[in-house]
VEXBA-819048 format. One record per residue (C-alpha): residue number from 1; residue in one letter; x, y, z. Coordinates in nm, 4 decimals, always signed. Example, Ala and Ser with C-alpha at 12.3 -4.5 7.8 and 13.67 -1.06 7.14 Angstrom:
2
node nr 1 | rest A | c1 +1.2300 | c2 -0.4500 | c3 +0.7800
node nr 2 | rest S | c1 +1.3670 | c2 -0.1060 | c3 +0.7140
# end
This chain:
302
node nr 1 | rest M | c1 +0.3442 | c2 +1.6607 | c3 -1.0327
node nr 2 | rest S | c1 +0.6130 | c2 +1.4697 | c3 -0.8718
node nr 3 | rest D | c1 +0.6966 | c2 +1.0966 | c3 -0.8779
node nr 4 | rest V | c1 +0.6425 | c2 +0.8380 | c3 -0.6410
node nr 5 | rest L | c1 +0.8762 | c2 +0.5412 | c3 -0.5511
node nr 6 | rest V | c1 +0.7290 | c2 +0.1750 | c3 -0.4290
node nr 7 | rest V | c1 +0.9635 | c2 -0.0684 | c3 -0.3241
node nr 8 | rest G | c1 +0.8327 | c2 -0.3846 | c3 -0.1948
node nr 9 | rest S | c1 +0.6383 | c2 -0.7692 | c3 -0.3453
node nr 10 | rest L | c1 +0.5350 | c2 -0.8693 | c3 -0.6900
node nr 11 | rest A | c1 +0.3826 | c2 -1.2482 | c3 -0.6614
node nr 12 | rest F | c1 +0.1157 | c2 -1.4918 | c3 -0.7754
node nr 13 | rest D | c1 -0.1953 | c2 -1.5310 | c3 -0.5434
node nr 14 | rest S | c1 -0.3968 | c2 -1.8022 | c3 -0.5026
node nr 15 | rest I | c1 -0.7417 | c2 -1.7178 | c3 -0.2929
node nr 16 | rest R | c1 -1.0465 | c2 -1.8470 | c3 -0.1740
node nr 17 | rest T | c1 -1.3297 | c2 -1.6123 | c3 -0.0481
node nr 18 | rest P | c1 -1.6909 | c2 -1.6750 | c3 +0.0130
node nr 19 | rest H | c1 -1.7275 | c2 -1.5835 | c3 -0.3558
node nr 20 | rest G | c1 -1.4847 | c2 -1.7751 | c3 -0.5491
node nr 21 | rest E | c1 -1.1507 | c2 -1.9200 | c3 -0.5906
node nr 22 | rest V | c1 -0.8112 | c2 -1.8118 | c3 -0.8100
node nr 23 | rest E | c1 -0.5198 | c2 -1.9634 | c3 -0.8607
node nr 24 | rest E | c1 -0.2023 | c2 -1.7924 | c3 -0.9615
node nr 25 | rest E | c1 -0.3449 | c2 -1.4285 | c3 -0.9953
node nr 26 | rest P | c1 -0.0873 | c2 -1.1791 | c3 -1.0129
node nr 27 | rest G | c1 -0.0469 | c2 -0.9532 | c3 -0.7114
node nr 28 | rest G | c1 +0.1654 | c2 -0.8315 | c3 -0.4129
node nr 29 | rest A | c1 +0.1916 | c2 -0.5353 | c3 -0.2198
node nr 30 | rest A | c1 +0.4068 | c2 -0.3196 | c3 -0.4943
node nr 31 | rest T | c1 +0.2012 | c2 -0.4344 | c3 -0.7814
node nr 32 | rest Y | c1 -0.1212 | c2 -0.2959 | c3 -0.6073
node nr 33 | rest F | c1 +0.0321 | c2 -0.0214 | c3 -0.5040
node nr 34 | rest S | c1 +0.1959 | c2 +0.0953 | c3 -0.8249
node nr 35 | rest L | c1 -0.1130 | c2 +0.0589 | c3 -1.0529
node nr 36 | rest A | c1 -0.3021 | c2 +0.2684 | c3 -0.7835
node nr 37 | rest A | c1 -0.0641 | c2 +0.5584 | c3 -0.7220
node nr 38 | rest S | c1 -0.0179 | c2 +0.5604 | c3 -1.1124
node nr 39 | rest R | c1 -0.3559 | c2 +0.6998 | c3 -1.1323
node nr 40 | rest F | c1 -0.2663 | c2 +1.0531 | c3 -1.0107
node nr 41 | rest A | c1 +0.1468 | c2 +1.0355 | c3 -1.0378
node nr 42 | rest D | c1 +0.3972 | c2 +0.8657 | c3 -1.2413
node nr 43 | rest V | c1 +0.5820 | c2 +0.5677 | c3 -1.0072
node nr 44 | rest N | c1 +0.9143 | c2 +0.4154 | c3 -0.9983
node nr 45 | rest L | c1 +0.8859 | c2 +0.0791 | c3 -0.8723
node nr 46 | rest V | c1 +1.1931 | c2 -0.1792 | c3 -0.6943
node nr 47 | rest G | c1 +1.0882 | c2 -0.5108 | c3 -0.6846
node nr 48 | rest V | c1 +1.2087 | c2 -0.8785 | c3 -0.8105
node nr 49 | rest V | c1 +1.0155 | c2 -1.1442 | c3 -0.9853
node nr 50 | rest G | c1 +1.1337 | c2 -1.4485 | c3 -1.1531
node nr 51 | rest G | c1 +1.1127 | c2 -1.5362 | c3 -1.5252
node nr 52 | rest D | c1 +0.7670 | c2 -1.7181 | c3 -1.4655
node nr 53 | rest F | c1 +0.5959 | c2 -1.3552 | c3 -1.3838
node nr 54 | rest D | c1 +0.2754 | c2 -1.2236 | c3 -1.5907
node nr 55 | rest S | c1 +0.4987 | c2 -1.0094 | c3 -1.8652
node nr 56 | rest G | c1 +0.1099 | c2 -0.8598 | c3 -2.0023
node nr 57 | rest L | c1 +0.0649 | c2 -0.7219 | c3 -1.6841
node nr 58 | rest L | c1 +0.4237 | c2 -0.5650 | c3 -1.7005
node nr 59 | rest S | c1 +0.3531 | c2 -0.4302 | c3 -2.0215
node nr 60 | rest S | c1 -0.0041 | c2 -0.3077 | c3 -1.8890
node nr 61 | rest M | c1 +0.2187 | c2 -0.1120 | c3 -1.5830
node nr 62 | rest E | c1 +0.4525 | c2 +0.0462 | c3 -1.8029
node nr 63 | rest A | c1 +0.1334 | c2 +0.1552 | c3 -2.0048
node nr 64 | rest S | c1 +0.0185 | c2 +0.3208 | c3 -1.7052
node nr 65 | rest G | c1 +0.3193 | c2 +0.5372 | c3 -1.6190
node nr 66 | rest I | c1 +0.4808 | c2 +0.2892 | c3 -1.3931
node nr 67 | rest D | c1 +0.8520 | c2 +0.2921 | c3 -1.4475
node nr 68 | rest L | c1 +1.0155 | c2 -0.0661 | c3 -1.3672
node nr 69 | rest E | c1 +1.3954 | c2 -0.0114 | c3 -1.4436
node nr 70 | rest G | c1 +1.4033 | c2 -0.1088 | c3 -1.0487
node nr 71 | rest L | c1 +1.2279 | c2 -0.4067 | c3 -1.1167
node nr 72 | rest K | c1 +1.5046 | c2 -0.7172 | c3 -1.1331
node nr 73 | rest V | c1 +1.3945 | c2 -1.0251 | c3 -1.3087
node nr 74 | rest I | c1 +1.5901 | c2 -1.3880 | c3 -1.2367
node nr 75 | rest E | c1 +1.4663 | c2 -1.5701 | c3 -1.5773
node nr 76 | rest D | c1 +1.6030 | c2 -1.9397 | c3 -1.4508
node nr 77 | rest E | c1 +1.3748 | c2 -1.8935 | c3 -1.1132
node nr 78 | rest K | c1 +1.0149 | c2 -1.8459 | c3 -0.9363
node nr 79 | rest T | c1 +0.8410 | c2 -1.5359 | c3 -0.8505
node nr 80 | rest F | c1 +0.6862 | c2 -1.5065 | c3 -0.4728
node nr 81 | rest R | c1 +0.3860 | c2 -1.7329 | c3 -0.3924
node nr 82 | rest W | c1 +0.1159 | c2 -1.6662 | c3 -0.1516
node nr 83 | rest K | c1 -0.2114 | c2 -1.8865 | c3 -0.1278
node nr 84 | rest G | c1 -0.4562 | c2 -1.8254 | c3 +0.1359
node nr 85 | rest Y | c1 -0.8087 | c2 -1.7987 | c3 +0.1847
node nr 86 | rest Y | c1 -1.0842 | c2 -1.5201 | c3 +0.3505
node nr 87 | rest E | c1 -1.4106 | c2 -1.6722 | c3 +0.5643
node nr 88 | rest S | c1 -1.7098 | c2 -1.4208 | c3 +0.6487
node nr 89 | rest D | c1 -1.4755 | c2 -1.1975 | c3 +0.8336
node nr 90 | rest L | c1 -1.2507 | c2 -1.1428 | c3 +0.5240
node nr 91 | rest E | c1 -1.0004 | c2 -1.1961 | c3 +0.7804
node nr 92 | rest A | c1 -0.6739 | c2 -1.3401 | c3 +0.5550
node nr 93 | rest Q | c1 -0.5711 | c2 -1.6728 | c3 +0.6693
node nr 94 | rest T | c1 -0.2167 | c2 -1.8077 | c3 +0.5191
node nr 95 | rest E | c1 -0.2195 | c2 -2.1718 | c3 +0.3853
node nr 96 | rest K | c1 +0.0969 | c2 -2.1454 | c3 +0.2274
node nr 97 | rest T | c1 +0.3993 | c2 -1.8747 | c3 +0.1312
node nr 98 | rest E | c1 +0.6992 | c2 -1.9469 | c3 -0.1216
node nr 99 | rest L | c1 +0.9407 | c2 -1.6289 | c3 -0.1075
node nr 100 | rest N | c1 +1.1561 | c2 -1.7848 | c3 -0.4136
node nr 101 | rest V | c1 +1.3255 | c2 -1.4632 | c3 -0.5796
node nr 102 | rest F | c1 +1.1880 | c2 -1.2796 | c3 -0.2625
node nr 103 | rest A | c1 +1.4156 | c2 -1.4812 | c3 -0.0192
node nr 104 | rest D | c1 +1.7265 | c2 -1.2955 | c3 -0.1249
node nr 105 | rest F | c1 +1.5439 | c2 -0.9340 | c3 -0.2455
node nr 106 | rest D | c1 +1.7812 | c2 -0.6841 | c3 -0.1546
node nr 107 | rest P | c1 +1.7352 | c2 -0.3492 | c3 -0.3485
node nr 108 | rest D | c1 +1.9525 | c2 -0.1240 | c3 -0.5452
node nr 109 | rest L | c1 +1.8242 | c2 +0.1490 | c3 -0.6540
node nr 110 | rest P | c1 +1.8674 | c2 +0.3342 | c3 -0.9593
node nr 111 | rest P | c1 +2.0428 | c2 +0.6540 | c3 -0.9324
node nr 112 | rest E | c1 +1.7588 | c2 +0.8718 | c3 -1.0951
node nr 113 | rest Y | c1 +1.5195 | c2 +0.6811 | c3 -0.8358
node nr 114 | rest C | c1 +1.7176 | c2 +0.7999 | c3 -0.5197
node nr 115 | rest E | c1 +1.5927 | c2 +1.1393 | c3 -0.5767
node nr 116 | rest T | c1 +1.2065 | c2 +1.0467 | c3 -0.6032
node nr 117 | rest P | c1 +1.0677 | c2 +1.2662 | c3 -0.3339
node nr 118 | rest Y | c1 +0.7360 | c2 +1.0892 | c3 -0.2438
node nr 119 | rest V | c1 +0.8375 | c2 +0.7283 | c3 -0.0851
node nr 120 | rest F | c1 +0.6177 | c2 +0.4286 | c3 +0.0301
node nr 121 | rest L | c1 +0.8251 | c2 +0.1075 | c3 +0.1763
node nr 122 | rest G | c1 +0.5978 | c2 -0.1879 | c3 +0.1142
node nr 123 | rest N | c1 +0.5406 | c2 -0.4186 | c3 +0.4160
node nr 124 | rest I | c1 +0.8654 | c2 -0.5863 | c3 +0.3809
node nr 125 | rest D | c1 +1.1622 | c2 -0.6335 | c3 +0.6174
node nr 126 | rest P | c1 +1.2586 | c2 -0.3173 | c3 +0.8113
node nr 127 | rest E | c1 +1.6246 | c2 -0.4247 | c3 +0.7475
node nr 128 | rest I | c1 +1.5744 | c2 -0.3987 | c3 +0.3515
node nr 129 | rest Q | c1 +1.3161 | c2 -0.0680 | c3 +0.4363
node nr 130 | rest L | c1 +1.6413 | c2 +0.0732 | c3 +0.6134
node nr 131 | rest S | c1 +1.8663 | c2 -0.0276 | c3 +0.3536
node nr 132 | rest V | c1 +1.6262 | c2 +0.1821 | c3 +0.0525
node nr 133 | rest L | c1 +1.6185 | c2 +0.4855 | c3 +0.3419
node nr 134 | rest E | c1 +2.0217 | c2 +0.4825 | c3 +0.3078
node nr 135 | rest Q | c1 +1.9922 | c2 +0.5281 | c3 -0.0494
node nr 136 | rest M | c1 +1.7562 | c2 +0.7998 | c3 -0.0668
node nr 137 | rest D | c1 +1.8362 | c2 +1.1807 | c3 -0.0928
node nr 138 | rest N | c1 +1.5945 | c2 +1.4962 | c3 -0.1120
node nr 139 | rest T | c1 +1.3134 | c2 +1.3169 | c3 -0.0455
node nr 140 | rest R | c1 +0.9804 | c2 +1.5260 | c3 +0.0715
node nr 141 | rest V | c1 +0.7757 | c2 +1.2697 | c3 +0.2206
node nr 142 | rest T | c1 +0.8472 | c2 +0.9042 | c3 +0.2928
node nr 143 | rest A | c1 +0.6047 | c2 +0.6544 | c3 +0.4286
node nr 144 | rest C | c1 +0.6141 | c2 +0.2985 | c3 +0.5141
node nr 145 | rest D | c1 +0.3266 | c2 -0.0084 | c3 +0.6165
node nr 146 | rest T | c1 +0.4267 | c2 -0.3016 | c3 +0.8447
node nr 147 | rest M | c1 +0.2623 | c2 -0.6281 | c3 +0.9196
node nr 148 | rest N | c1 +0.2659 | c2 -0.8886 | c3 +1.1788
node nr 149 | rest F | c1 +0.5197 | c2 -1.0889 | c3 +1.1075
node nr 150 | rest W | c1 +0.7580 | c2 -0.8187 | c3 +1.1351
node nr 151 | rest I | c1 +0.6020 | c2 -0.6344 | c3 +1.4374
node nr 152 | rest D | c1 +0.7007 | c2 -0.9655 | c3 +1.6192
node nr 153 | rest S | c1 +1.0251 | c2 -1.0568 | c3 +1.4908
node nr 154 | rest K | c1 +1.2175 | c2 -0.7847 | c3 +1.4035
node nr 155 | rest P | c1 +1.0818 | c2 -0.4730 | c3 +1.6586
node nr 156 | rest E | c1 +1.3782 | c2 -0.2931 | c3 +1.7060
node nr 157 | rest A | c1 +1.4215 | c2 -0.2579 | c3 +1.3007
node nr 158 | rest L | c1 +1.1092 | c2 -0.1442 | c3 +1.2439
node nr 159 | rest N | c1 +1.1601 | c2 +0.1362 | c3 +1.5306
node nr 160 | rest R | c1 +1.4703 | c2 +0.2447 | c3 +1.3657
node nr 161 | rest V | c1 +1.2254 | c2 +0.2772 | c3 +1.0019
node nr 162 | rest L | c1 +0.9947 | c2 +0.4710 | c3 +1.1833
node nr 163 | rest E | c1 +1.2426 | c2 +0.7087 | c3 +1.3452
node nr 164 | rest Q | c1 +1.3303 | c2 +0.8309 | c3 +1.0093
node nr 165 | rest I | c1 +1.0058 | c2 +0.8488 | c3 +0.8389
node nr 166 | rest D | c1 +0.6869 | c2 +1.0741 | c3 +0.8107
node nr 167 | rest I | c1 +0.3866 | c2 +0.8948 | c3 +0.7688
node nr 168 | rest F | c1 +0.3269 | c2 +0.4958 | c3 +0.9376
node nr 169 | rest F | c1 +0.0529 | c2 +0.3276 | c3 +0.7774
node nr 170 | rest L | c1 -0.0799 | c2 -0.0114 | c3 +0.9484
node nr 171 | rest N | c1 -0.4040 | c2 -0.1748 | c3 +1.0348
node nr 172 | rest S | c1 -0.5986 | c2 -0.1822 | c3 +1.3825
node nr 173 | rest S | c1 -0.4934 | c2 -0.5100 | c3 +1.4717
node nr 174 | rest E | c1 -0.1225 | c2 -0.4113 | c3 +1.4495
node nr 175 | rest A | c1 -0.1648 | c2 -0.1158 | c3 +1.6095
node nr 176 | rest E | c1 -0.2907 | c2 -0.2517 | c3 +1.9411
node nr 177 | rest M | c1 +0.0186 | c2 -0.5217 | c3 +1.8811
node nr 178 | rest M | c1 +0.2567 | c2 -0.2779 | c3 +1.8790
node nr 179 | rest T | c1 +0.1289 | c2 -0.0635 | c3 +2.1866
node nr 180 | rest G | c1 -0.0758 | c2 -0.2714 | c3 +2.3840
node nr 181 | rest E | c1 -0.3741 | c2 -0.0242 | c3 +2.3350
node nr 182 | rest A | c1 -0.7385 | c2 -0.0892 | c3 +2.1639
node nr 183 | rest N | c1 -0.8249 | c2 +0.2620 | c3 +2.1560
node nr 184 | rest L | c1 -0.7033 | c2 +0.3800 | c3 +1.8386
node nr 185 | rest I | c1 -0.6290 | c2 +0.7098 | c3 +1.9309
node nr 186 | rest T | c1 -0.4324 | c2 +0.6424 | c3 +2.2508
node nr 187 | rest A | c1 -0.2596 | c2 +0.3651 | c3 +2.0168
node nr 188 | rest A | c1 -0.1804 | c2 +0.6283 | c3 +1.7267
node nr 189 | rest Q | c1 -0.0416 | c2 +0.8676 | c3 +1.9579
node nr 190 | rest K | c1 +0.1802 | c2 +0.6386 | c3 +2.1181
node nr 191 | rest L | c1 +0.3040 | c2 +0.5294 | c3 +1.7611
node nr 192 | rest R | c1 +0.3839 | c2 +0.8995 | c3 +1.6570
node nr 193 | rest Q | c1 +0.6245 | c2 +0.9354 | c3 +1.9424
node nr 194 | rest R | c1 +0.8442 | c2 +0.6842 | c3 +1.8104
node nr 195 | rest G | c1 +0.9191 | c2 +0.8834 | c3 +1.5028
node nr 196 | rest P | c1 +0.6732 | c2 +0.9294 | c3 +1.2349
node nr 197 | rest S | c1 +0.4218 | c2 +1.3116 | c3 +1.2482
node nr 198 | rest I | c1 +0.1238 | c2 +1.1169 | c3 +1.0735
node nr 199 | rest V | c1 -0.0100 | c2 +0.7527 | c3 +1.1702
node nr 200 | rest I | c1 -0.2829 | c2 +0.6163 | c3 +0.9613
node nr 201 | rest I | c1 -0.4665 | c2 +0.3159 | c3 +1.0903
node nr 202 | rest K | c1 -0.6555 | c2 +0.1156 | c3 +0.8487
node nr 203 | rest K | c1 -0.9663 | c2 -0.0213 | c3 +0.9473
node nr 204 | rest G | c1 -1.0978 | c2 -0.2194 | c3 +0.6636
node nr 205 | rest E | c1 -1.4616 | c2 -0.1910 | c3 +0.5041
node nr 206 | rest H | c1 -1.5185 | c2 +0.0343 | c3 +0.8799
node nr 207 | rest G | c1 -1.3013 | c2 +0.3209 | c3 +0.6985
node nr 208 | rest V | c1 -0.9235 | c2 +0.4520 | c3 +0.8152
node nr 209 | rest F | c1 -0.8194 | c2 +0.7034 | c3 +1.1077
node nr 210 | rest M | c1 -0.5374 | c2 +0.9373 | c3 +1.0309
node nr 211 | rest V | c1 -0.3547 | c2 +1.1548 | c3 +1.3365
node nr 212 | rest G | c1 -0.1139 | c2 +1.4230 | c3 +1.3211
node nr 213 | rest H | c1 +0.0243 | c2 +1.6470 | c3 +1.6237
node nr 214 | rest D | c1 -0.2824 | c2 +1.8351 | c3 +1.7160
node nr 215 | rest W | c1 -0.5395 | c2 +1.6896 | c3 +1.4711
node nr 216 | rest Q | c1 -0.7427 | c2 +1.3864 | c3 +1.3967
node nr 217 | rest F | c1 -0.9236 | c2 +1.2871 | c3 +1.0768
node nr 218 | rest V | c1 -1.2060 | c2 +1.0065 | c3 +1.0469
node nr 219 | rest L | c1 -1.3313 | c2 +0.8445 | c3 +0.7095
node nr 220 | rest P | c1 -1.6065 | c2 +0.5801 | c3 +0.6833
node nr 221 | rest G | c1 -1.4977 | c2 +0.3391 | c3 +0.4068
node nr 222 | rest F | c1 -1.6474 | c2 +0.3279 | c3 +0.0714
node nr 223 | rest P | c1 -1.9803 | c2 +0.1214 | c3 +0.0685
node nr 224 | rest V | c1 -1.9636 | c2 -0.1494 | c3 -0.1893
node nr 225 | rest G | c1 -2.2046 | c2 -0.4003 | c3 -0.2413
node nr 226 | rest L | c1 -1.9877 | c2 -0.7235 | c3 -0.2756
node nr 227 | rest V | c1 -1.6279 | c2 -0.7857 | c3 -0.1558
node nr 228 | rest Q | c1 -1.5068 | c2 -1.0204 | c3 -0.4105
node nr 229 | rest D | c1 -1.1483 | c2 -1.0136 | c3 -0.2741
node nr 230 | rest P | c1 -0.9800 | c2 -0.8088 | c3 +0.0080
node nr 231 | rest T | c1 -0.6537 | c2 -0.9050 | c3 -0.1059
node nr 232 | rest G | c1 -0.4358 | c2 -0.5676 | c3 -0.1793
node nr 233 | rest A | c1 -0.7023 | c2 -0.3284 | c3 -0.0422
node nr 234 | rest G | c1 -0.4824 | c2 -0.1980 | c3 +0.2024
node nr 235 | rest D | c1 -0.2225 | c2 -0.1462 | c3 -0.0535
node nr 236 | rest S | c1 -0.4328 | c2 +0.0411 | c3 -0.2839
node nr 237 | rest F | c1 -0.5234 | c2 +0.2685 | c3 -0.0863
node nr 238 | rest G | c1 -0.1798 | c2 +0.3570 | c3 +0.0190
node nr 239 | rest G | c1 -0.0831 | c2 +0.4175 | c3 -0.3787
node nr 240 | rest G | c1 -0.4172 | c2 +0.5756 | c3 -0.4085
node nr 241 | rest F | c1 -0.2926 | c2 +0.7991 | c3 -0.1101
node nr 242 | rest M | c1 +0.0409 | c2 +0.8680 | c3 -0.1548
node nr 243 | rest G | c1 -0.0134 | c2 +0.8939 | c3 -0.5694
node nr 244 | rest Y | c1 -0.2230 | c2 +1.1747 | c3 -0.5133
node nr 245 | rest L | c1 -0.0145 | c2 +1.3576 | c3 -0.2364
node nr 246 | rest A | c1 +0.2990 | c2 +1.3046 | c3 -0.5455
node nr 247 | rest G | c1 +0.0367 | c2 +1.4785 | c3 -0.7918
node nr 248 | rest T | c1 -0.0336 | c2 +1.7641 | c3 -0.6255
node nr 249 | rest E | c1 +0.3060 | c2 +1.8205 | c3 -0.4598
node nr 250 | rest S | c1 +0.1413 | c2 +1.8983 | c3 -0.1609
node nr 251 | rest D | c1 +0.1352 | c2 +1.7623 | c3 +0.1894
node nr 252 | rest D | c1 -0.1264 | c2 +2.0064 | c3 +0.3930
node nr 253 | rest F | c1 -0.3864 | c2 +1.9366 | c3 +0.6239
node nr 254 | rest T | c1 -0.6091 | c2 +1.9658 | c3 +0.3006
node nr 255 | rest A | c1 -0.3958 | c2 +1.7704 | c3 +0.0975
node nr 256 | rest L | c1 -0.3925 | c2 +1.4857 | c3 +0.3296
node nr 257 | rest K | c1 -0.7460 | c2 +1.5020 | c3 +0.3680
node nr 258 | rest H | c1 -0.7962 | c2 +1.4549 | c3 -0.0332
node nr 259 | rest A | c1 -0.5538 | c2 +1.2107 | c3 -0.0392
node nr 260 | rest L | c1 -0.6911 | c2 +0.9874 | c3 +0.2415
node nr 261 | rest V | c1 -1.0491 | c2 +0.9828 | c3 +0.0267
node nr 262 | rest H | c1 -0.8924 | c2 +0.9072 | c3 -0.3032
node nr 263 | rest G | c1 -0.6600 | c2 +0.6249 | c3 -0.1395
node nr 264 | rest N | c1 -1.0101 | c2 +0.5343 | c3 +0.0116
node nr 265 | rest I | c1 -1.1759 | c2 +0.5389 | c3 -0.3152
node nr 266 | rest V | c1 -0.9117 | c2 +0.3674 | c3 -0.5295
node nr 267 | rest A | c1 -0.9106 | c2 +0.0655 | c3 -0.2703
node nr 268 | rest S | c1 -1.2996 | c2 +0.0502 | c3 -0.2997
node nr 269 | rest F | c1 -1.2384 | c2 -0.0366 | c3 -0.6482
node nr 270 | rest T | c1 -0.9626 | c2 -0.2973 | c3 -0.5808
node nr 271 | rest V | c1 -1.2041 | c2 -0.5538 | c3 -0.3500
node nr 272 | rest Q | c1 -1.4755 | c2 -0.5870 | c3 -0.6465
node nr 273 | rest E | c1 -1.2722 | c2 -0.7856 | c3 -0.8396
node nr 274 | rest F | c1 -0.9817 | c2 -1.0338 | c3 -0.7741
node nr 275 | rest G | c1 -0.6536 | c2 -0.9401 | c3 -0.8072
node nr 276 | rest V | c1 -0.5860 | c2 -0.6405 | c3 -0.9800
node nr 277 | rest R | c1 -0.7348 | c2 -0.6304 | c3 -1.2688
node nr 278 | rest R | c1 -1.0135 | c2 -0.3392 | c3 -1.1629
node nr 279 | rest L | c1 -0.7122 | c2 -0.1491 | c3 -1.1303
node nr 280 | rest L | c1 -0.6306 | c2 -0.2162 | c3 -1.4433
node nr 281 | rest E | c1 -0.9382 | c2 -0.1020 | c3 -1.6344
node nr 282 | rest L | c1 -0.9790 | c2 +0.1815 | c3 -1.3640
node nr 283 | rest E | c1 -1.0561 | c2 +0.5463 | c3 -1.5561
node nr 284 | rest E | c1 -1.0238 | c2 +0.8714 | c3 -1.3908
node nr 285 | rest W | c1 -1.4184 | c2 +0.9344 | c3 -1.4357
node nr 286 | rest D | c1 -1.4644 | c2 +0.5850 | c3 -1.2600
node nr 287 | rest I | c1 -1.2556 | c2 +0.7782 | c3 -0.9992
node nr 288 | rest D | c1 -1.4566 | c2 +1.1219 | c3 -1.0516
node nr 289 | rest E | c1 -1.8039 | c2 +0.9807 | c3 -1.0071
node nr 290 | rest R | c1 -1.7400 | c2 +0.7843 | c3 -0.7213
node nr 291 | rest Y | c1 -1.5638 | c2 +1.1007 | c3 -0.5476
node nr 292 | rest Q | c1 -1.8646 | c2 +1.2888 | c3 -0.6052
node nr 293 | rest R | c1 -2.0828 | c2 +0.9656 | c3 -0.4431
node nr 294 | rest F | c1 -1.8942 | c2 +0.9970 | c3 -0.1711
node nr 295 | rest V | c1 -1.8699 | c2 +1.3495 | c3 -0.1068
node nr 296 | rest R | c1 -2.2447 | c2 +1.3367 | c3 -0.0902
node nr 297 | rest L | c1 -2.2442 | c2 +0.9898 | c3 +0.1264
node nr 298 | rest T | c1 -2.0458 | c2 +1.2229 | c3 +0.4102
node nr 299 | rest H | c1 -2.1610 | c2 +1.5807 | c3 +0.3833
node nr 300 | rest F | c1 -2.3740 | c2 +1.7154 | c3 +0.6552
node nr 301 | rest D | c1 -2.4462 | c2 +2.1089 | c3 +0.6926
node nr 302 | rest L | c1 -2.3487 | c2 +2.2514 | c3 +1.0325
# end
């Protein structure tokens, strides 16, 4: 089993959905990713928080096999905060963002992190993603996520990132924004031409689409009865995917397909409760049981 490195945000989220509301719920892309990935591999986390971040959650993360040596704690400052809501279409609407300590985030990786074989760069400033890539050595698989803000504000830096990574994660609206193509096959192939050998387009409850050089693989979303909170679903998916690859130490087509399935399954747990609550309770047998159900749901005889 290999380790996986994640660089991204830890945050407090205030969220309103059709099914409830929470204030100051611990979250952030790196939090969701690392808890998901830790179900399959050991995780090295790089991020920054203020002295107000949930120390109990950090203890739980360490107990889950997440190494926090790369987490910087600035005691006299506040943690990044996001406030938003979801309506019936489950599209996130931002009401307020407070960067706080994250405004000056400039990761300096511990030396032992620099040879982590599996690397995931969260949806942070592409200039920061580039600085992390410059510190890495002997990586096996590098991947990144992004968001519409960076696509719009720093397209050149993002393109430099894409030239250096293996796998690119983004959602369907971001794929169209980057390529001008509504057709996901065409969009994915155009994105591959910018550098990554694999493009993974997330479609929320409708599943995920993965495209390589001469192959495609499509999965539906795992059906859940109630989506309590979609926050962090994409990050949990990325964590399950990269954690599975690191855990199996393989990146052939079969491993990629199984990683996609496991990322899908972990994300399906995330949305059933607010924040990272369900991820903290997730057991191996939960994943195995849902995996078997997913196989039955998607299997058909030739």
